[in-house]
VEXDREN-2710 file (C-alpha; in Angstrom, 1 decimal):
% VEXDREN-2710
k/r/px/py/pz
1/MET/120.2/-64.4/17.0
2/LYS/119.2/-62.8/19.9
3/LEU/115.4/-60.7/19.2
4/LEU/113.4/-58.6/21.2
5/ILE/109.9/-57.2/19.8
6/LYS/108.8/-53.8/22.2
7/GLY/105.6/-52.7/23.0
8/GLY/103.5/-54.9/22.2
9/ARG/100.5/-56.3/23.0
10/VAL/101.4/-59.5/24.0
11/VAL/98.6/-62.6/23.8
12/ASP/99.0/-65.6/25.2
13/PRO/96.1/-68.4/24.8
14/ALA/97.8/-71.2/26.9
15/SER/98.4/-69.0/29.4
16/GLY/96.0/-65.7/28.9
17/ARG/98.4/-62.9/28.9
18/ASP/97.2/-60.8/27.3
19/GLN/99.4/-57.2/28.4
20/LEU/101.6/-54.5/26.5
21/SER/105.0/-56.8/27.4
22/ASP/108.5/-57.0/25.9
23/ILE/108.8/-61.3/23.6
24/PHE/112.8/-61.3/24.4
25/ILE/114.2/-64.3/21.2
26/SER/117.6/-66.0/21.6
27/ASP/118.9/-69.4/19.3
28/GLY/114.9/-70.4/17.9
29/ARG/113.4/-69.7/21.3
30/VAL/111.4/-67.9/23.9
31/VAL/113.7/-66.7/27.0
32/GLU/112.9/-64.0/30.1
33/ALA/114.9/-61.8/29.5
34/PHE/118.6/-60.9/28.1
35/ARG/122.6/-60.3/29.5
36/GLU/123.2/-58.8/26.7
37/LYS/122.2/-55.6/23.9
38/PRO/118.8/-57.6/22.0
39/GLU/121.2/-58.1/17.8
40/THR/117.8/-56.5/16.3
41/THR/115.1/-54.6/17.8
42/ILE/111.7/-55.0/16.1
43/ASP/108.5/-51.8/17.9
44/ALA/105.4/-53.3/18.2
45/THR/104.1/-49.8/18.9
46/GLY/99.9/-50.7/18.3
47/LEU/99.9/-54.1/16.8
48/VAL/99.3/-57.7/18.0
49/VAL/101.9/-59.9/19.2
50/ALA/101.1/-63.6/19.6
51/PRO/102.2/-67.6/18.6
52/GLY/102.3/-68.5/15.0
53/LEU/98.6/-69.9/13.8
54/ILE/98.3/-73.0/13.3
55/ASP/96.9/-74.6/10.5
56/LEU/95.3/-78.8/10.5
57/SER/94.2/-78.1/7.0
58/ALA/96.5/-77.2/4.3
59/ARG/97.2/-78.3/0.8
60/LEU/100.0/-77.0/-0.3
61/ARG/99.8/-78.9/-4.2
62/GLU/103.2/-80.8/-3.9
63/PRO/104.3/-83.2/-5.4
64/GLY/102.0/-84.0/-8.7
65/TYR/100.0/-80.4/-9.1
66/GLU/102.7/-78.2/-8.9
67/TYR/99.9/-76.5/-12.4
68/LYS/97.5/-76.3/-9.2
69/ALA/100.4/-74.6/-6.8
70/THR/103.8/-75.0/-5.8
71/LEU/105.4/-75.6/-2.9
72/GLU/107.0/-72.2/-3.1
73/SER/104.3/-70.0/-3.7
74/GLU/101.8/-71.4/-0.9
75/MET/104.9/-71.6/1.4
76/ASP/105.6/-67.7/0.9
77/ALA/101.0/-67.6/1.3
78/ALA/101.7/-69.8/5.2
79/VAL/103.9/-66.4/6.5
80/ALA/101.8/-64.0/4.6
81/GLY/99.4/-65.4/6.4
82/GLY/101.0/-65.2/10.2
83/VAL/101.0/-69.2/9.9
84/THR/103.4/-70.8/11.4
85/SER/102.9/-74.5/11.1
86/LEU/100.4/-76.5/9.0
87/ALA/99.8/-80.2/8.3
88/CYS/100.0/-81.1/5.3
89/PRO/96.7/-83.7/4.1
90/PRO/97.7/-87.0/2.0
91/ASP/95.4/-86.4/-1.1
92/THR/98.6/-85.2/-3.5
93/ASP/99.9/-87.2/-6.0
94/PRO/101.0/-90.0/-4.9
95/PRO/99.9/-90.3/-2.3
96/LEU/101.1/-89.5/0.4
97/ASP/101.4/-93.0/1.8
98/GLU/104.9/-94.7/1.7
99/PRO/107.7/-92.7/3.3
100/GLY/110.1/-91.6/0.6
101/LEU/107.6/-89.0/-0.8
102/VAL/106.8/-87.7/3.6
103/ASP/110.7/-87.6/3.7
104/MET/110.8/-85.3/0.5
105/LEU/108.5/-82.9/1.6
106/ARG/109.8/-82.9/4.6
107/ARG/112.8/-81.5/3.1
108/ARG/111.6/-79.6/0.8
109/ALA/109.7/-77.8/3.5
110/LYS/112.8/-76.9/5.5
111/VAL/114.9/-76.0/2.0
112/LEU/112.3/-72.8/2.1
113/ALA/112.6/-72.1/5.6
114/ARG/109.5/-70.8/5.9
115/ALA/106.7/-72.2/7.9
116/ARG/107.3/-75.4/9.6
117/VAL/105.2/-78.9/8.0
118/TYR/104.0/-81.6/9.7
119/PRO/102.5/-84.1/7.0
120/ILE/99.5/-86.5/6.9
121/GLY/99.8/-89.6/6.4
122/ALA/97.2/-91.9/3.8
123/LEU/95.6/-94.5/5.7
124/THR/94.7/-96.6/2.7
125/VAL/97.6/-97.5/0.1
126/LYS/96.9/-95.2/-2.7
127/LEU/93.8/-93.0/-0.4
128/ALA/91.8/-96.1/-1.7
129/GLY/90.4/-97.6/1.2
130/GLU/91.6/-101.6/0.2
131/ARG/94.5/-101.6/2.5
132/LEU/96.0/-100.3/5.7
133/THR/99.5/-98.3/4.6
134/GLU/102.5/-99.0/7.0
135/MET/101.8/-96.9/9.6
136/ALA/104.8/-97.0/12.3
137/GLU/107.3/-96.6/8.8
138/LEU/105.4/-93.3/8.0
139/ALA/105.0/-92.2/11.3
140/GLU/109.0/-93.2/11.1
141/ALA/109.2/-90.0/8.6
142/GLY/107.7/-87.5/10.2
143/CYS/103.8/-88.2/9.8
144/VAL/102.0/-87.3/12.8
145/ALA/98.7/-88.4/12.2
146/PHE/97.1/-90.8/9.1
147/SER/93.7/-90.4/6.8
148/GLN/91.7/-90.2/4.1
149/ALA/91.6/-86.7/4.0
150/ASN/88.3/-86.2/1.6
151/ALA/88.5/-89.5/-0.4
152/PRO/85.6/-92.3/0.4
153/LEU/86.6/-95.0/3.1
154/PRO/83.5/-97.4/2.2
155/ASP/84.5/-101.2/3.5
156/THR/83.4/-99.8/7.6
157/GLN/85.3/-102.9/8.2
158/VAL/88.6/-101.6/6.8
159/LEU/88.2/-98.6/9.5
160/TRP/87.9/-101.1/12.1
161/ARG/90.2/-102.5/11.6
162/ALA/92.6/-99.4/11.0
163/LEU/91.2/-97.7/14.0
164/GLN/92.4/-100.6/16.0
165/TYR/95.7/-101.1/14.5
166/ALA/96.0/-97.0/14.9
167/ALA/94.7/-97.8/18.8
168/THR/97.4/-100.2/19.2
169/PHE/100.4/-97.6/18.6
170/GLY/98.3/-94.1/19.7
171/PHE/98.5/-93.1/15.6
172/PRO/95.7/-90.6/16.0
173/VAL/93.5/-90.6/13.0
174/TRP/92.2/-88.0/11.0
175/LEU/88.7/-87.9/9.3
176/ARG/85.7/-86.3/7.6
177/THR/82.6/-88.0/7.7
178/GLU/80.6/-87.9/4.7
179/ASP/78.0/-91.0/3.7
180/ARG/79.9/-91.8/0.0
181/TRP/76.5/-93.3/-0.9
182/LEU/74.0/-90.4/0.3
183/ALA/76.8/-87.8/-1.0
184/HIS/77.1/-89.8/-4.5
185/CYS/77.0/-87.2/-7.8
186/GLY/75.9/-84.4/-4.0
187/VAL/77.3/-80.7/-5.1
188/ALA/76.1/-78.2/-2.6
189/HIS/73.8/-79.0/0.3
190/ASP/70.5/-81.0/0.6
191/GLY/67.7/-77.6/0.4
192/GLU/65.6/-75.3/-0.3
193/VAL/69.3/-73.2/-2.6
194/ALA/69.8/-76.5/-4.3
195/THR/66.8/-77.5/-5.1
196/ARG/66.0/-73.6/-6.8
197/LEU/69.6/-73.9/-9.1
198/GLY/68.3/-77.6/-9.8
199/LEU/71.8/-79.2/-7.9
200/PRO/72.3/-82.4/-7.1
201/GLY/72.0/-81.9/-3.7
202/ILE/73.9/-83.8/0.0
203/PRO/71.7/-84.3/2.6
204/ALA/73.5/-83.5/6.0
205/PHE/72.9/-87.5/7.3
206/ALA/75.1/-88.2/4.8
207/GLU/77.9/-86.7/7.2
208/THR/75.7/-87.5/10.6
209/ILE/76.2/-91.6/9.8
210/ALA/78.7/-91.7/8.7
211/LEU/79.9/-89.5/11.8
212/GLY/77.4/-92.5/14.4
213/THR/79.8/-95.0/13.0
214/VAL/83.5/-93.9/13.5
215/LEU/82.3/-92.6/17.0
216/GLN/80.4/-96.3/17.8
217/LEU/84.0/-97.6/16.4
218/VAL/86.2/-94.8/18.8
219/ARG/84.2/-97.3/21.7
220/THR/84.3/-100.2/20.3
221/THR/89.2/-99.3/20.4
222/GLY/89.8/-96.0/21.9
223/SER/91.1/-94.9/19.4
224/ARG/92.0/-90.7/18.8
225/VAL/89.9/-90.0/16.1
226/HIS/90.2/-86.1/15.2
227/VAL/86.5/-85.4/13.0
228/CYS/87.9/-82.6/10.2
229/ARG/85.4/-79.4/9.1
230/LEU/82.0/-80.6/10.8
231/SER/79.6/-78.8/8.6
232/THR/75.6/-79.8/10.2
233/ALA/73.8/-78.7/13.2
234/ILE/73.5/-82.1/13.8
235/ALA/77.0/-82.7/13.8
236/VAL/78.1/-80.8/16.5
237/GLU/75.3/-81.9/19.4
238/MET/76.3/-85.5/18.5
239/ILE/80.6/-84.1/18.8
240/ARG/79.5/-82.0/21.8
241/ALA/77.8/-85.6/23.9
242/ALA/80.9/-88.2/22.8
243/LYS/83.1/-85.5/24.2
244/LYS/80.6/-85.5/27.9
245/GLU/80.8/-88.9/27.7
246/GLY/84.8/-88.7/27.3
247/LEU/85.5/-90.2/24.2
248/PRO/88.5/-89.0/22.9
249/VAL/87.6/-87.5/19.6
250/SER/88.0/-83.1/18.6
251/CYS/86.8/-82.0/15.6
252/ASP/87.5/-78.3/13.3
253/VAL/85.7/-77.0/11.0
254/GLY/86.6/-75.2/8.0
255/ILE/86.7/-71.2/8.3
256/HIS/84.6/-70.4/5.8
257/HIS/81.5/-73.0/7.4
258/VAL/81.2/-70.2/10.0
259/HIS/80.4/-67.4/7.9
260/LEU/79.0/-68.9/5.0
261/SER/75.7/-70.7/4.5
262/GLU/74.3/-72.1/0.8
263/MET/72.6/-68.8/0.7
264/ASP/75.6/-67.1/-1.0
265/LEU/76.0/-69.3/-4.1
266/GLY/74.6/-66.8/-5.6
267/TYR/73.7/-67.9/-9.2
268/PHE/76.1/-71.0/-9.2
269/ASP/78.9/-68.6/-7.3
270/ALA/81.9/-72.0/-8.4
271/HIS/84.4/-70.0/-6.2
272/CYS/81.2/-71.4/-3.1
273/ARG/81.5/-75.1/-4.2
274/LEU/82.9/-76.4/-0.8
275/GLU/83.4/-80.0/0.3
276/PRO/82.0/-80.2/2.4
277/PRO/79.3/-77.8/0.6
278/LEU/77.9/-75.1/2.5
279/ARG/75.1/-75.3/4.5
280/SER/72.0/-74.1/6.1
281/GLN/71.9/-70.9/8.0
282/ARG/71.2/-72.6/11.2
283/ASP/74.0/-74.7/10.7
284/ARG/76.0/-72.3/10.0
285/GLU/75.0/-70.6/13.6
286/ALA/75.3/-73.8/15.3
287/LEU/79.1/-74.1/14.3
288/ALA/80.1/-70.9/14.8
289/ALA/78.8/-71.1/18.7
290/GLY/80.3/-74.9/18.6
291/LEU/84.0/-73.1/18.3
292/ALA/82.7/-69.9/20.8
293/ASP/81.8/-72.6/23.3
294/GLY/84.7/-75.0/22.8
295/THR/82.9/-78.3/21.2
296/ILE/84.5/-77.4/18.0
297/ASP/88.3/-77.5/18.8
298/CYS/89.6/-75.2/15.8
299/ALA/89.2/-73.4/12.6
300/VAL/90.7/-74.5/10.2
301/SER/91.5/-72.6/6.3
302/ASP/91.3/-75.2/4.9
303/HIS/93.5/-73.8/1.7
304/THR/93.0/-75.2/-1.2
305/PRO/93.8/-73.8/-4.3
306/VAL/92.5/-74.8/-7.5
307/ASP/93.9/-73.2/-10.7
308/GLU/90.6/-70.4/-12.7
309/ASP/90.8/-73.2/-14.7
310/GLN/88.7/-75.4/-12.5
311/LYS/86.8/-72.8/-10.7
312/GLN/85.1/-71.2/-14.6
313/MET/83.0/-74.6/-15.1
314/PRO/79.5/-74.5/-14.3
315/PHE/78.5/-74.8/-10.7
316/ALA/78.7/-78.6/-11.1
317/GLU/82.0/-79.5/-12.5
318/ALA/83.5/-77.2/-11.0
319/GLU/86.5/-78.2/-9.0
320/PRO/85.5/-78.3/-5.1
321/GLY/88.2/-75.5/-3.0
322/ALA/88.8/-72.5/-1.6
323/THR/92.0/-70.8/-0.9
324/GLY/92.3/-69.7/2.8
325/LEU/95.5/-69.5/4.2
326/GLU/95.8/-65.4/4.2
327/LEU/92.1/-65.9/5.4
328/LEU/92.2/-67.2/8.2
329/LEU/93.7/-64.4/10.6
330/PRO/90.9/-62.0/9.6
331/LEU/88.2/-64.1/9.2
332/VAL/88.8/-65.5/12.6
333/LEU/89.1/-62.2/14.0
334/LYS/86.3/-61.6/12.1
335/TRP/84.3/-64.4/13.8
336/GLY/86.0/-63.7/17.1
337/ALA/84.6/-60.0/16.9
338/GLU/80.6/-61.5/15.9
339/ARG/80.7/-63.1/19.0
340/LYS/81.8/-60.9/20.9
341/LEU/84.9/-63.3/22.8
342/PRO/88.0/-61.8/24.3
343/LEU/91.4/-61.8/21.8
344/VAL/92.9/-64.7/23.9
345/LYS/89.9/-66.8/23.6
346/THR/89.1/-66.1/19.5
347/LEU/93.4/-67.0/18.8
348/ALA/93.1/-69.8/20.9
349/ARG/91.5/-71.5/18.1
350/ILE/93.8/-71.4/15.8
351/THR/96.8/-71.5/18.6
352/SER/97.3/-73.6/21.3
353/ASP/93.6/-76.0/21.5
354/ALA/95.3/-76.6/17.3
355/ALA/98.7/-77.3/19.0
356/ARG/97.1/-79.8/21.8
357/ILE/95.4/-81.5/18.9
358/LEU/98.5/-81.7/16.5
359/GLY/100.9/-82.4/19.5
360/VAL/103.6/-79.5/18.6
361/SER/104.6/-77.5/21.5
362/SER/105.1/-74.3/19.3
363/GLY/100.7/-72.6/19.8
364/ARG/102.7/-70.8/23.6
365/LEU/104.9/-67.5/24.3
366/GLU/106.1/-69.0/27.5
367/ALA/109.9/-69.1/28.4
368/GLY/111.4/-72.0/26.2
369/ALA/108.5/-72.3/23.7
370/PRO/109.9/-72.2/20.0
371/ALA/109.9/-68.8/18.5
372/ASP/107.0/-68.6/16.2
373/LEU/105.0/-65.5/16.2
374/VAL/102.9/-63.7/14.5
375/LEU/102.4/-59.6/14.4
376/PHE/99.4/-57.5/13.7
377/ASP/97.1/-54.4/13.4
378/PRO/93.3/-56.1/14.6
379/GLU/93.1/-52.9/13.3
380/GLN/93.4/-52.6/10.0
381/SER/91.1/-52.8/7.1
382/TRP/92.1/-53.7/3.8
383/ARG/89.8/-55.3/0.6
384/LEU/90.3/-58.3/-0.9
385/THR/92.0/-58.5/-4.2
386/PRO/93.6/-61.7/-5.6
387/GLU/96.4/-59.1/-6.6
388/MET/96.6/-59.6/-3.2
389/LEU/97.0/-63.3/-2.8
390/ARG/100.7/-64.5/-2.4
391/SER/99.0/-68.1/-3.2
392/GLN/98.8/-69.5/-7.0
393/GLY/95.2/-70.4/-6.0
394/LYS/93.0/-67.1/-6.6
395/ASN/89.9/-69.0/-5.3
396/THR/87.6/-67.2/-2.2
397/PRO/83.9/-66.3/-2.1
398/PHE/85.4/-63.5/-0.1
399/LEU/86.7/-61.9/-2.9
400/GLY/85.8/-58.2/-2.8
401/TYR/84.7/-58.5/1.0
402/GLU/86.9/-56.0/3.6
403/MET/88.9/-57.5/6.1
404/ALA/90.5/-56.5/8.8
405/GLY/93.7/-57.6/10.5
406/ARG/97.1/-57.6/8.8
407/VAL/99.8/-59.4/9.8
408/ARG/102.8/-57.6/9.7
409/THR/105.2/-60.1/10.2
410/THR/106.0/-63.1/10.9
411/ILE/109.1/-65.0/13.0
412/VAL/109.7/-68.9/13.0
413/ALA/111.7/-69.6/15.1
414/GLY/113.0/-66.8/15.9
415/ASN/114.1/-65.7/11.9
416/VAL/111.9/-63.2/10.4
417/VAL/110.5/-65.4/7.4
418/TYR/107.9/-62.1/5.6
419/GLN/107.5/-58.6/7.2
420/GLN/104.6/-56.1/4.8
421/ALA/105.7/-54.1/2.5
END
């Protein structure tokens, strides 16, 4: 199909382009121009035309947790949020530790024909932290990296062997750094708010001690490691130093942690029960600044739909997680506006930079690139209510907030997969 997107503000972070222009799409690719008349024309006057968003952490809850969300509901949420590519962590039930499970997930996603799904394979069998998975077979089945998700890996020797093996074959390893024993039974940041509320705390050094171990193993093995969901100021400084040293590391931050802190727990608001926990205001500022200066490579939604019953529990017993696919764009735009960043740099953190880490060719609007695009109105304001969310999970700390930036159209492989009603 030949599709013309006419008169929009084209913002392409990969090339630095930000200008009024037309975009031509043919056979699922961006092209320079048409020789014939386009079959369909979309008027993008007043809208931003950008590469489709790429989210490096979105739990789709299949297989195993269909009572929390279904693949169909979360794929609908993705394209409604302008997300055209997403990475799915391996903590499903059963975990993504066998090629057949990975193949099933990819086939189901392909049939739905919405966003592109990139599975992250389990680093250890059943995520138990004891035996390594057959990474080569999982990679052949379609896994783009390997991770423990939020499951602990307490045996450092297993981690060492995993990074050695991954380095041999060039497989990226994605790790969330948290010392299992220091974080044991904790549910909130170990600070004044947790003390006042009587909640067991997770100290900041639970993250930095684990991160120090990972960085030393990277030095030893030369493996490529992506550190998931930084939450502390000291961890940002450690990553900054590691990059200056030339270590092959990258990292991301959950978009909730850029805007919220421990102060938002209020009186035991279970919507703010997250992994990692919301940290201090100093940590939040360091995360926002690190994302702006490029120390933190990209922002993620860390989309984790939870059923309502599990969020109505007392704070310490509530299941951690927040929905985020449909909020990634407005929250990133809010962050960019607060840091006074140009739109091309703001969007880079959820397009071209994320594509580089994922190792895919999307996230850009150059000729020959996959025609994955989002058209959005950066000025349109809307109030977030549960009814507005297409995700089956309505669990978010931002319910009732005013948002700016609304997706109008999402295009994947040259096909319109979402249009605002």
